[in-house]
C-alpha positions as a LaTeX table, in Angstrom:
\begin{tabular}{lrrr}
\hline
Residue & $x$ (\AA) & $y$ (\AA) & $z$ (\AA) \\
\hline
Met1 & 15.36 & $-21.95$ & $-16.88$ \\
Ser2 & 12.74 & $-19.23$ & $-16.70$ \\
Tyr3 & 10.84 & $-17.81$ & $-13.74$ \\
Ile4 & 7.85 & $-15.51$ & $-13.39$ \\
Thr5 & 9.09 & $-13.18$ & $-10.66$ \\
Ala6 & 6.51 & $-10.36$ & $-10.60$ \\
Ile7 & 2.97 & $-9.58$ & $-11.77$ \\
Gly8 & 1.24 & $-6.19$ & $-11.84$ \\
Ile9 & $-2.35$ & $-5.33$ & $-12.75$ \\
Ala10 & $-4.30$ & $-2.16$ & $-13.55$ \\
Asn11 & $-7.74$ & $-0.97$ & $-14.65$ \\
Pro12 & $-9.14$ & 2.33 & $-15.87$ \\
Pro13 & $-10.74$ & 4.52 & $-13.17$ \\
Asn14 & $-14.28$ & 4.18 & $-14.60$ \\
Arg15 & $-15.92$ & 1.29 & $-12.73$ \\
Phe16 & $-19.52$ & 0.34 & $-13.45$ \\
Ser17 & $-21.94$ & $-2.20$ & $-12.05$ \\
Gln18 & $-23.53$ & $-4.67$ & $-14.43$ \\
Ser19 & $-26.91$ & $-3.01$ & $-13.86$ \\
Glu20 & $-25.53$ & 0.39 & $-14.90$ \\
Ile21 & $-24.05$ & $-1.08$ & $-18.06$ \\
Ala22 & $-27.27$ & $-2.97$ & $-18.80$ \\
Asp23 & $-29.26$ & 0.25 & $-18.61$ \\
Phe24 & $-26.85$ & 1.88 & $-21.07$ \\
Met25 & $-27.08$ & $-1.10$ & $-23.43$ \\
Val26 & $-30.88$ & $-1.08$ & $-23.46$ \\
Lys27 & $-30.85$ & 2.59 & $-24.46$ \\
Ala28 & $-28.02$ & 2.34 & $-26.98$ \\
Met29 & $-29.28$ & $-0.84$ & $-28.63$ \\
Gln30 & $-32.88$ & 0.52 & $-28.69$ \\
Leu31 & $-34.20$ & $-2.77$ & $-27.37$ \\
Ser32 & $-37.82$ & $-3.79$ & $-27.26$ \\
His33 & $-39.39$ & $-4.89$ & $-23.99$ \\
Asn34 & $-38.69$ & $-8.57$ & $-24.68$ \\
Glu35 & $-35.14$ & $-7.87$ & $-25.89$ \\
Ser36 & $-34.52$ & $-5.78$ & $-22.77$ \\
Arg37 & $-35.67$ & $-8.65$ & $-20.55$ \\
Leu38 & $-33.34$ & $-11.03$ & $-22.40$ \\
Leu39 & $-30.40$ & $-8.66$ & $-22.01$ \\
His40 & $-30.99$ & $-8.24$ & $-18.28$ \\
Thr41 & $-31.25$ & $-12.02$ & $-17.91$ \\
Ile42 & $-27.90$ & $-12.50$ & $-19.69$ \\
Phe43 & $-26.27$ & $-9.81$ & $-17.55$ \\
Arg44 & $-27.58$ & $-11.30$ & $-14.28$ \\
Ala45 & $-26.39$ & $-14.78$ & $-15.26$ \\
Ser46 & $-22.89$ & $-13.58$ & $-16.23$ \\
Gly47 & $-21.29$ & $-13.93$ & $-12.80$ \\
Ile48 & $-20.04$ & $-10.35$ & $-13.16$ \\
Asp49 & $-20.73$ & $-7.57$ & $-10.67$ \\
Tyr50 & $-18.42$ & $-4.83$ & $-11.98$ \\
Arg51 & $-16.41$ & $-3.90$ & $-15.05$ \\
His52 & $-13.97$ & $-1.11$ & $-15.93$ \\
Ser53 & $-13.74$ & 1.03 & $-19.05$ \\
Val54 & $-11.67$ & 3.92 & $-20.38$ \\
Leu55 & $-15.04$ & 5.39 & $-21.42$ \\
Gln56 & $-17.26$ & 7.27 & $-18.98$ \\
Asp57 & $-20.37$ & 6.81 & $-21.14$ \\
Tyr58 & $-21.35$ & 3.39 & $-19.81$ \\
Gly59 & $-22.43$ & 4.96 & $-16.53$ \\
Lys60 & $-24.44$ & 7.76 & $-18.14$ \\
Val61 & $-27.97$ & 8.18 & $-19.47$ \\
Asn62 & $-27.14$ & 11.30 & $-21.52$ \\
Asp63 & $-24.36$ & 13.85 & $-22.19$ \\
Phe64 & $-22.16$ & 11.17 & $-23.76$ \\
Thr65 & $-18.62$ & 12.16 & $-24.67$ \\
Phe66 & $-17.63$ & 9.23 & $-26.93$ \\
Tyr67 & $-20.96$ & 8.09 & $-28.35$ \\
Ser68 & $-23.39$ & 10.36 & $-30.15$ \\
Asn69 & $-26.18$ & 11.99 & $-28.16$ \\
Ser70 & $-28.81$ & 11.30 & $-30.81$ \\
Pro71 & $-31.66$ & 8.88 & $-29.96$ \\
Asp72 & $-30.22$ & 6.15 & $-32.19$ \\
Phe73 & $-26.56$ & 6.89 & $-31.25$ \\
Glu74 & $-25.84$ & 7.84 & $-34.86$ \\
Pro75 & $-23.38$ & 8.56 & $-36.25$ \\
Phe76 & $-21.91$ & 5.51 & $-34.53$ \\
Pro77 & $-18.14$ & 5.70 & $-33.81$ \\
Thr78 & $-15.99$ & 4.57 & $-36.71$ \\
Thr79 & $-13.05$ & 2.22 & $-36.37$ \\
Glu80 & $-10.78$ & 5.24 & $-36.94$ \\
Lys81 & $-12.30$ & 7.08 & $-33.97$ \\
Arg82 & $-12.10$ & 4.01 & $-31.74$ \\
Leu83 & $-8.45$ & 3.38 & $-32.57$ \\
Ala84 & $-7.58$ & 7.05 & $-32.01$ \\
Phe85 & $-9.11$ & 6.73 & $-28.54$ \\
Phe86 & $-7.19$ & 3.48 & $-28.05$ \\
Arg87 & $-3.91$ & 5.21 & $-28.79$ \\
Glu88 & $-4.82$ & 8.04 & $-26.43$ \\
His89 & $-5.33$ & 5.72 & $-23.44$ \\
Val90 & $-3.36$ & 2.50 & $-23.93$ \\
Val91 & 0.05 & 3.78 & $-22.82$ \\
Asn92 & $-1.27$ & 5.23 & $-19.58$ \\
Leu93 & $-3.11$ & 2.06 & $-18.60$ \\
Ser94 & $-0.13$ & $-0.13$ & $-19.53$ \\
Ser95 & 2.12 & 2.10 & $-17.43$ \\
His96 & $-0.12$ & 1.68 & $-14.39$ \\
Ala97 & 0.25 & $-2.11$ & $-14.69$ \\
Ile98 & 4.02 & $-1.88$ & $-15.07$ \\
Asp99 & 4.28 & 0.49 & $-12.09$ \\
Asn100 & 2.11 & $-1.84$ & $-10.01$ \\
Met101 & 4.48 & $-4.69$ & $-10.89$ \\
Leu102 & 7.58 & $-2.64$ & $-10.06$ \\
Gln103 & 6.19 & $-1.81$ & $-6.61$ \\
Thr104 & 6.47 & $-5.50$ & $-5.73$ \\
Ile105 & 10.16 & $-5.67$ & $-6.72$ \\
Pro106 & 11.69 & $-2.37$ & $-5.49$ \\
Ser107 & 15.26 & $-3.56$ & $-6.04$ \\
Phe108 & 14.67 & $-4.27$ & $-9.73$ \\
Asn109 & 15.96 & $-1.74$ & $-12.26$ \\
Ile110 & 13.58 & $-1.62$ & $-15.23$ \\
Gly111 & 16.48 & $-0.40$ & $-17.34$ \\
Asp112 & 17.83 & $-3.95$ & $-17.13$ \\
Val113 & 14.95 & $-5.33$ & $-19.23$ \\
Thr114 & 16.40 & $-7.16$ & $-22.22$ \\
His115 & 13.17 & $-8.14$ & $-23.99$ \\
Leu116 & 9.77 & $-6.47$ & $-24.27$ \\
Ile117 & 6.69 & $-8.40$ & $-25.39$ \\
Val118 & 3.48 & $-6.45$ & $-25.98$ \\
Val119 & 0.16 & $-8.29$ & $-26.29$ \\
Cys120 & $-3.06$ & $-6.76$ & $-27.65$ \\
Cys121 & $-6.05$ & $-7.57$ & $-29.84$ \\
Thr122 & $-8.23$ & $-4.46$ & $-29.35$ \\
Gly123 & $-6.12$ & $-1.80$ & $-31.03$ \\
Met124 & $-3.01$ & $-1.16$ & $-33.07$ \\
Tyr125 & $-0.86$ & 1.62 & $-34.47$ \\
Ala126 & 2.74 & 2.05 & $-35.60$ \\
Pro127 & 5.16 & 3.03 & $-34.21$ \\
Gly128 & 3.28 & 1.13 & $-31.54$ \\
Leu129 & 2.79 & 0.59 & $-27.83$ \\
Asp130 & 6.11 & $-1.22$ & $-27.58$ \\
Ile131 & 8.07 & 1.82 & $-28.74$ \\
Asp132 & 5.99 & 4.16 & $-26.58$ \\
Leu133 & 6.87 & 2.04 & $-23.52$ \\
Val134 & 10.56 & 1.99 & $-24.49$ \\
Lys135 & 10.48 & 5.80 & $-24.51$ \\
Lys136 & 8.41 & 6.17 & $-21.34$ \\
Tyr137 & 10.65 & 3.88 & $-19.25$ \\
Asn138 & 13.89 & 4.84 & $-20.99$ \\
Leu139 & 14.58 & 1.25 & $-21.95$ \\
Ser140 & 17.56 & 0.45 & $-24.12$ \\
Thr141 & 16.96 & 1.29 & $-27.76$ \\
Ser142 & 18.36 & $-2.17$ & $-28.52$ \\
Val143 & 15.83 & $-3.99$ & $-26.32$ \\
His144 & 14.34 & $-6.96$ & $-28.19$ \\
Arg145 & 10.70 & $-6.09$ & $-29.04$ \\
Thr146 & 8.00 & $-8.60$ & $-29.92$ \\
Gly147 & 4.32 & $-7.97$ & $-30.68$ \\
Ile148 & 1.66 & $-10.65$ & $-30.17$ \\
Asn149 & $-1.51$ & $-9.32$ & $-31.74$ \\
Phe150 & $-5.09$ & $-10.39$ & $-32.43$ \\
Met151 & $-4.87$ & $-13.71$ & $-30.61$ \\
Gly152 & $-7.55$ & $-12.90$ & $-28.05$ \\
Cys153 & $-7.95$ & $-14.24$ & $-24.54$ \\
Tyr154 & $-5.23$ & $-16.91$ & $-24.71$ \\
Ala155 & $-2.50$ & $-14.59$ & $-26.02$ \\
Ala156 & $-0.70$ & $-14.24$ & $-22.66$ \\
Phe157 & 0.22 & $-17.93$ & $-22.90$ \\
Asn158 & 1.98 & $-17.31$ & $-26.20$ \\
Ala159 & 3.82 & $-14.38$ & $-24.64$ \\
Ile160 & 4.95 & $-16.56$ & $-21.74$ \\
Lys161 & 6.12 & $-19.28$ & $-24.16$ \\
Val162 & 8.11 & $-16.73$ & $-26.16$ \\
Ala163 & 9.63 & $-15.32$ & $-22.94$ \\
Asp164 & 10.47 & $-18.84$ & $-21.79$ \\
Ala165 & 12.32 & $-19.44$ & $-25.07$ \\
Phe166 & 14.23 & $-16.17$ & $-24.71$ \\
Cys167 & 15.29 & $-17.14$ & $-21.19$ \\
His168 & 16.50 & $-20.57$ & $-22.29$ \\
Gln169 & 18.51 & $-18.91$ & $-25.05$ \\
Asp170 & 20.00 & $-16.15$ & $-22.87$ \\
Asn171 & 20.86 & $-16.79$ & $-19.22$ \\
Lys172 & 20.77 & $-13.03$ & $-18.55$ \\
Ala173 & 17.34 & $-12.42$ & $-20.07$ \\
Lys174 & 14.84 & $-10.24$ & $-18.23$ \\
Val175 & 11.60 & $-10.23$ & $-20.19$ \\
Leu176 & 8.80 & $-7.72$ & $-19.61$ \\
Ile177 & 5.37 & $-8.80$ & $-20.89$ \\
Val178 & 2.58 & $-6.23$ & $-21.12$ \\
Cys179 & $-0.98$ & $-7.33$ & $-21.98$ \\
Thr180 & $-3.39$ & $-4.43$ & $-22.43$ \\
Glu181 & $-6.90$ & $-4.53$ & $-23.86$ \\
Leu182 & $-9.55$ & $-1.83$ & $-24.25$ \\
Cys183 & $-12.43$ & $-4.13$ & $-25.16$ \\
Ser184 & $-15.10$ & $-1.59$ & $-24.25$ \\
Leu185 & $-14.14$ & 0.59 & $-27.22$ \\
His186 & $-15.73$ & $-1.96$ & $-29.53$ \\
Phe187 & $-19.32$ & $-1.97$ & $-28.30$ \\
Gln188 & $-21.70$ & $-2.94$ & $-31.11$ \\
Lys189 & $-25.35$ & $-1.84$ & $-30.92$ \\
Lys190 & $-27.09$ & $-4.26$ & $-33.27$ \\
Pro191 & $-29.14$ & $-6.61$ & $-31.03$ \\
Thr192 & $-27.69$ & $-9.86$ & $-32.35$ \\
Glu193 & $-27.02$ & $-12.86$ & $-30.12$ \\
Asp194 & $-23.26$ & $-12.38$ & $-30.54$ \\
Asn195 & $-23.45$ & $-8.73$ & $-29.49$ \\
Leu196 & $-25.71$ & $-9.40$ & $-26.50$ \\
Leu197 & $-23.23$ & $-11.97$ & $-25.18$ \\
Ala198 & $-20.13$ & $-9.87$ & $-25.88$ \\
Asn199 & $-21.67$ & $-6.73$ & $-24.38$ \\
Ala200 & $-22.34$ & $-8.66$ & $-21.16$ \\
Leu201 & $-18.78$ & $-9.89$ & $-20.69$ \\
Phe202 & $-15.92$ & $-7.75$ & $-21.92$ \\
Ala203 & $-14.04$ & $-4.97$ & $-20.13$ \\
Asp204 & $-10.74$ & $-3.07$ & $-20.04$ \\
Gly205 & $-7.57$ & $-3.95$ & $-18.16$ \\
Ser206 & $-3.82$ & $-4.37$ & $-18.28$ \\
Ala207 & $-1.30$ & $-6.73$ & $-16.72$ \\
Ala208 & 2.50 & $-6.73$ & $-16.64$ \\
Leu209 & 4.66 & $-9.77$ & $-16.05$ \\
Leu210 & 8.40 & $-10.13$ & $-15.46$ \\
Ile211 & 10.09 & $-13.37$ & $-16.51$ \\
Glu212 & 13.78 & $-13.86$ & $-15.72$ \\
Ser213 & 16.25 & $-16.59$ & $-16.62$ \\
Arg214 & 17.95 & $-16.35$ & $-13.23$ \\
Thr215 & 16.63 & $-15.27$ & $-9.86$ \\
Ser216 & 17.07 & $-16.14$ & $-6.21$ \\
Gln217 & 14.53 & $-14.01$ & $-4.38$ \\
Gly218 & 10.86 & $-14.15$ & $-3.49$ \\
Ile219 & 8.06 & $-16.21$ & $-4.99$ \\
Arg220 & 8.92 & $-17.74$ & $-8.36$ \\
Leu221 & 6.61 & $-19.50$ & $-10.80$ \\
Met222 & 8.55 & $-21.76$ & $-13.14$ \\
Pro223 & 6.91 & $-22.89$ & $-16.41$ \\
Glu224 & 7.17 & $-26.68$ & $-16.53$ \\
Ser225 & 5.08 & $-27.57$ & $-19.57$ \\
Phe226 & 2.84 & $-26.08$ & $-22.25$ \\
His227 & 0.20 & $-27.55$ & $-24.52$ \\
Ser228 & $-2.03$ & $-26.05$ & $-27.21$ \\
Ala229 & $-5.02$ & $-27.47$ & $-29.06$ \\
Leu230 & $-7.30$ & $-26.34$ & $-31.87$ \\
Met231 & $-10.85$ & $-27.63$ & $-31.57$ \\
Ala232 & $-11.84$ & $-29.15$ & $-34.91$ \\
Lys233 & $-14.64$ & $-27.47$ & $-36.86$ \\
Ser234 & $-15.07$ & $-24.74$ & $-34.21$ \\
Asp235 & $-13.28$ & $-21.86$ & $-35.92$ \\
Gln236 & $-16.51$ & $-19.87$ & $-36.40$ \\
Asp237 & $-17.75$ & $-20.25$ & $-32.84$ \\
Met238 & $-15.32$ & $-17.64$ & $-31.54$ \\
Ala239 & $-13.93$ & $-15.05$ & $-33.95$ \\
Trp240 & $-12.77$ & $-11.41$ & $-33.97$ \\
Thr241 & $-12.85$ & $-9.30$ & $-37.13$ \\
Ile242 & $-12.31$ & $-5.63$ & $-38.02$ \\
Gly243 & $-15.38$ & $-3.80$ & $-39.31$ \\
Asp244 & $-16.08$ & $-0.22$ & $-40.33$ \\
Leu245 & $-17.58$ & 0.53 & $-36.91$ \\
Gly246 & $-15.03$ & $-1.15$ & $-34.66$ \\
Phe247 & $-13.94$ & $-4.73$ & $-34.07$ \\
Glu248 & $-16.74$ & $-7.29$ & $-34.24$ \\
Met249 & $-17.00$ & $-10.36$ & $-32.02$ \\
Arg250 & $-18.54$ & $-13.68$ & $-33.00$ \\
Leu251 & $-19.25$ & $-15.59$ & $-29.80$ \\
Ser252 & $-21.41$ & $-18.68$ & $-30.09$ \\
Thr253 & $-23.46$ & $-20.00$ & $-27.17$ \\
Tyr254 & $-21.84$ & $-23.37$ & $-27.98$ \\
Val255 & $-18.39$ & $-22.20$ & $-26.78$ \\
Pro256 & $-18.72$ & $-23.54$ & $-23.18$ \\
Ser257 & $-19.79$ & $-27.00$ & $-24.39$ \\
Ile258 & $-17.01$ & $-27.09$ & $-27.00$ \\
Ile259 & $-14.43$ & $-26.27$ & $-24.33$ \\
Lys260 & $-15.96$ & $-28.87$ & $-22.02$ \\
Ser261 & $-15.59$ & $-31.54$ & $-24.70$ \\
Gly262 & $-11.88$ & $-30.86$ & $-25.17$ \\
Ile263 & $-10.49$ & $-29.78$ & $-21.81$ \\
Ser264 & $-10.07$ & $-33.25$ & $-20.26$ \\
Gly265 & $-7.95$ & $-34.63$ & $-23.09$ \\
Leu266 & $-5.87$ & $-31.47$ & $-23.28$ \\
Thr267 & $-5.24$ & $-31.47$ & $-19.52$ \\
Glu268 & $-4.21$ & $-35.11$ & $-19.56$ \\
Thr269 & $-1.74$ & $-34.48$ & $-22.40$ \\
Leu270 & $-0.33$ & $-31.42$ & $-20.63$ \\
Leu271 & 0.20 & $-33.26$ & $-17.35$ \\
Asn272 & 1.67 & $-36.36$ & $-19.03$ \\
Lys273 & 4.55 & $-34.17$ & $-20.19$ \\
Ile274 & 5.68 & $-33.82$ & $-16.57$ \\
Ser275 & 4.40 & $-37.22$ & $-15.37$ \\
Lys276 & 1.65 & $-35.70$ & $-13.23$ \\
Lys277 & $-2.05$ & $-36.27$ & $-12.79$ \\
Ile278 & $-4.85$ & $-33.86$ & $-11.98$ \\
Gln279 & $-4.75$ & $-35.02$ & $-8.35$ \\
Asp280 & $-1.17$ & $-33.68$ & $-8.10$ \\
Ile281 & $-2.30$ & $-30.11$ & $-8.85$ \\
Arg282 & $-3.10$ & $-27.88$ & $-5.89$ \\
Phe283 & $-3.90$ & $-24.59$ & $-7.65$ \\
Phe284 & $-5.92$ & $-23.80$ & $-10.77$ \\
Ala285 & $-5.79$ & $-20.61$ & $-12.85$ \\
Ile286 & $-8.61$ & $-20.90$ & $-15.36$ \\
His287 & $-9.44$ & $-18.05$ & $-17.72$ \\
Pro288 & $-12.88$ & $-16.74$ & $-16.68$ \\
Gly289 & $-14.26$ & $-16.38$ & $-20.18$ \\
Gly290 & $-17.70$ & $-16.62$ & $-18.64$ \\
Lys291 & $-19.49$ & $-18.27$ & $-15.74$ \\
Lys292 & $-20.75$ & $-21.15$ & $-17.90$ \\
Ile293 & $-17.22$ & $-21.86$ & $-19.13$ \\
Leu294 & $-15.94$ & $-22.14$ & $-15.56$ \\
Glu295 & $-18.80$ & $-24.42$ & $-14.57$ \\
Asn296 & $-18.30$ & $-26.70$ & $-17.57$ \\
Ile297 & $-14.57$ & $-27.03$ & $-16.89$ \\
Glu298 & $-15.30$ & $-27.94$ & $-13.26$ \\
Gln299 & $-17.64$ & $-30.67$ & $-14.46$ \\
Ala300 & $-15.21$ & $-32.00$ & $-17.06$ \\
Leu301 & $-12.24$ & $-32.09$ & $-14.65$ \\
Asp302 & $-14.27$ & $-33.04$ & $-11.56$ \\
Leu303 & $-12.93$ & $-29.85$ & $-10.01$ \\
Pro304 & $-14.51$ & $-28.46$ & $-6.81$ \\
Lys305 & $-15.71$ & $-24.89$ & $-7.24$ \\
Glu306 & $-13.50$ & $-23.81$ & $-4.35$ \\
Lys307 & $-10.43$ & $-24.74$ & $-6.41$ \\
Asn308 & $-11.62$ & $-22.25$ & $-9.03$ \\
Arg309 & $-12.28$ & $-19.34$ & $-6.69$ \\
Ala310 & $-9.56$ & $-17.06$ & $-8.10$ \\
Ala311 & $-11.21$ & $-17.18$ & $-11.52$ \\
Tyr312 & $-14.66$ & $-16.45$ & $-10.10$ \\
Cys313 & $-13.28$ & $-13.52$ & $-8.10$ \\
Val314 & $-11.67$ & $-11.97$ & $-11.18$ \\
Leu315 & $-14.81$ & $-12.53$ & $-13.25$ \\
Arg316 & $-17.01$ & $-10.97$ & $-10.57$ \\
Asn317 & $-14.91$ & $-7.85$ & $-10.09$ \\
Tyr318 & $-13.46$ & $-7.22$ & $-13.56$ \\
Gly319 & $-15.33$ & $-9.23$ & $-16.20$ \\
Asn320 & $-13.46$ & $-10.69$ & $-19.16$ \\
Met321 & $-10.61$ & $-8.36$ & $-20.18$ \\
Ser322 & $-9.30$ & $-10.70$ & $-22.88$ \\
Ser323 & $-5.51$ & $-11.29$ & $-22.73$ \\
Pro324 & $-4.74$ & $-9.72$ & $-19.29$ \\
Thr325 & $-7.49$ & $-11.71$ & $-17.56$ \\
Ile326 & $-5.52$ & $-14.89$ & $-16.92$ \\
Leu327 & $-2.69$ & $-12.80$ & $-15.45$ \\
Phe328 & $-5.21$ & $-11.25$ & $-13.03$ \\
Val329 & $-6.07$ & $-14.81$ & $-11.96$ \\
Leu330 & $-2.40$ & $-15.73$ & $-11.52$ \\
His331 & $-1.88$ & $-12.49$ & $-9.59$ \\
Ala332 & $-4.71$ & $-13.44$ & $-7.22$ \\
Ile333 & $-3.28$ & $-16.92$ & $-6.66$ \\
Arg334 & 0.28 & $-15.68$ & $-6.23$ \\
Ser335 & $-0.80$ & $-13.17$ & $-3.58$ \\
Arg336 & $-2.16$ & $-16.03$ & $-1.44$ \\
Leu337 & 0.87 & $-18.32$ & $-1.63$ \\
Arg338 & 2.66 & $-19.26$ & 1.59 \\
Gln339 & 5.93 & $-21.01$ & 2.39 \\
Glu340 & 4.17 & $-24.36$ & 2.66 \\
Asp341 & 3.17 & $-24.05$ & $-1.01$ \\
Asp342 & 6.79 & $-24.44$ & $-2.12$ \\
Gly343 & 7.01 & $-27.20$ & $-4.71$ \\
Glu344 & 3.28 & $-27.22$ & $-5.51$ \\
Tyr345 & 1.84 & $-26.76$ & $-9.01$ \\
Ile346 & $-0.54$ & $-24.36$ & $-10.77$ \\
Leu347 & $-2.47$ & $-25.58$ & $-13.81$ \\
Ser348 & $-3.63$ & $-22.77$ & $-16.07$ \\
Cys349 & $-5.61$ & $-22.59$ & $-19.31$ \\
Ala350 & $-7.33$ & $-20.02$ & $-21.53$ \\
Phe351 & $-9.44$ & $-20.00$ & $-24.67$ \\
Gly352 & $-9.82$ & $-17.85$ & $-27.74$ \\
Pro353 & $-10.41$ & $-17.59$ & $-31.49$ \\
Gly354 & $-9.96$ & $-20.76$ & $-33.42$ \\
Leu355 & $-11.38$ & $-22.21$ & $-31.11$ \\
Thr356 & $-8.00$ & $-22.46$ & $-29.37$ \\
Ile357 & $-7.20$ & $-23.80$ & $-25.92$ \\
Glu358 & $-3.80$ & $-22.92$ & $-24.45$ \\
Ser359 & $-2.51$ & $-24.43$ & $-21.23$ \\
Met360 & 0.53 & $-24.60$ & $-18.98$ \\
Val361 & 1.77 & $-25.92$ & $-15.66$ \\
Leu362 & 3.76 & $-23.67$ & $-13.33$ \\
Lys363 & 5.84 & $-24.95$ & $-10.41$ \\
Ile364 & 5.94 & $-22.79$ & $-7.27$ \\
Glu365 & 9.40 & $-22.10$ & $-5.85$ \\
Met366 & 9.99 & $-20.04$ & $-2.71$ \\
Asn367 & 12.95 & $-19.08$ & $-0.56$ \\
\hline
\end{tabular}
């Protein structure tokens, strides 16, 4: 068996409103009047009020510290500079998420962690974040370390599946998952459709998750089933590549409709594995990849908007942080659970490059 026993979340201290970020984008992207109007329209329709970044520049009109102070922002930050900044900040943000998680389980000794899974698609270096966290928390030098990289917004599901496998293999396993993304480091200033969409959505955040093979205390979320699907002929509608000036996002406006076309069949297959139907599910943790995605899923599953409120709340206050985002949604749901929710189910799904849809069902268990 495996159980999610704790979740922690964290964001950088720099918090900006969408209007502040939009003003920065208009200046940095050197937009014309019509392009500026389009950008502001996209930002207003995003469903996002605030986003966080490790960079202070998104709230400034001058005196930038990361970007150039020239009128055209040249020279634009290289991939090398962005990844150096990533390495400078990723351990601290990850640590805040881990510490937030540990506050909820004061009797847990982090030195007992047997497996460490680190998830990221916005930066890399070696020796990496996993080893830095081993050193920072004085974990055993023989702790099992796994990296899940460059899988995008659905990557936390793969981490949970790997942790679930570890727990079934070892009845003493205590698996720490850390998902940290610094998406804002990869701002691109060319006014393409892909960049306008990406610049309106993505933000920085971190989440930590503890999965144990045995536990008897508190609220437990037990993975009951998983299902994954690749949407045929959609591999170029959502993609993430490394360029000379940072990581470059390809994000088609067709993504919400593609997800809508596949989510019903995927959900039915997922629930058939545990002999359940959509009517048996009380809670939904949907990755808020964007407002339109949430709305299309509601239509496809005949899901009342109220059932999706955790996703809307995370989107509104944090934006899309890639891999940690779904854990923010689960954190929000878990914080609202009561004794009467014992035995109920959470259906969760997320989307990413491929176009990939990952999903799972969690059963709620409480003392």
